[in-house]
C-alpha positions as CSV (number, residue, x, y, z in Angstrom):
1,X,0.0,0.0,0.0
2,X,2.8,2.4,0.8
3,X,4.4,1.9,-2.6
4,X,1.1,2.8,-4.4
5,X,0.7,5.8,-2.2
6,X,4.2,7.0,-3.1
7,X,3.5,6.5,-6.8
8,X,0.2,8.3,-6.5
9,X,2.0,11.4,-5.1
10,X,5.1,11.2,-7.3
11,X,5.4,13.5,-10.2
12,X,7.2,12.9,-13.5
13,X,10.4,14.0,-11.7
14,X,10.3,10.8,-9.7
15,X,10.9,8.9,-12.9
16,X,14.0,11.0,-13.6
17,X,15.2,10.8,-10.0
18,X,15.0,7.0,-10.0
19,X,16.4,6.3,-13.5
20,X,19.6,4.8,-12.0
21,X,17.4,2.1,-10.4
22,X,16.4,1.1,-14.0
23,X,20.0,0.9,-15.2
24,X,22.5,-1.9,-15.2
25,X,23.3,-2.6,-11.5
26,X,26.7,-4.1,-12.2
27,X,27.7,-0.9,-14.2
28,X,26.6,1.3,-11.3
29,X,28.3,-0.9,-8.7
30,X,31.5,-0.3,-10.7
31,X,30.9,3.4,-10.9
32,X,30.2,3.6,-7.2
33,X,33.2,1.6,-6.2
34,X,35.5,3.4,-8.6
35,X,34.4,6.7,-6.9
36,X,34.2,5.4,-3.4
37,X,36.0,8.2,-1.5
38,X,34.1,11.0,-3.3
39,X,30.8,9.2,-2.9
40,X,31.4,8.5,0.8
41,X,32.2,12.2,1.4
42,X,29.1,13.4,-0.4
43,X,26.9,10.8,1.4
44,X,28.2,12.0,4.8
45,X,27.4,15.6,3.8
46,X,24.0,14.5,2.6
47,X,23.3,12.7,5.8
48,X,24.3,15.7,7.9
49,X,22.1,17.9,5.8
50,X,19.2,15.5,6.1
51,X,19.6,15.2,9.8
52,X,19.6,19.0,10.1
53,X,16.5,19.3,8.1
54,X,14.8,16.6,10.2
55,X,15.7,18.6,13.3
56,X,14.3,21.8,11.8
57,X,11.0,20.0,10.9
58,X,10.8,18.4,14.3
59,X,11.3,21.7,16.1
60,X,9.4,23.9,13.7
61,X,12.5,25.9,12.7
62,X,10.7,27.8,9.9
63,X,13.7,30.1,9.2
64,X,16.1,27.1,8.6
65,X,13.6,25.3,6.4
66,X,13.0,28.4,4.2
67,X,16.7,29.2,4.1
68,X,17.6,25.7,2.8
69,X,14.8,25.8,0.2
70,X,16.0,29.2,-1.0
71,X,19.6,28.0,-1.2
72,X,18.5,24.9,-3.2
73,X,16.5,27.1,-5.5
74,X,19.4,29.5,-6.0
75,X,21.7,26.6,-6.8
76,X,19.2,25.1,-9.3
77,X,18.8,28.5,-11.0
78,X,22.5,28.9,-11.3
79,X,22.9,25.5,-12.8
80,X,20.2,26.2,-15.4
81,X,21.6,29.6,-16.3
82,X,25.0,28.1,-16.8
83,X,23.6,25.2,-18.8
84,X,24.9,22.6,-16.3
85,X,21.5,21.0,-15.7
């Protein structure tokens, strides 16, 4: 039931976001292991950011939530303007 609920709420971006899951797992295993250190560093940063966002949501830190969304929005805009996305 949870899976169908997720798919009901997922937009077309979900398909793009999950395209790696549809790719060759052996190829991605090799990519991940070949880039182990960089991926581990980025995953650690992601987990820190996710934990900080969870705390902000838990404690109702509206300013932090808005700031992070604005920062993500600015990064996305910059990538699009520089044709990197």
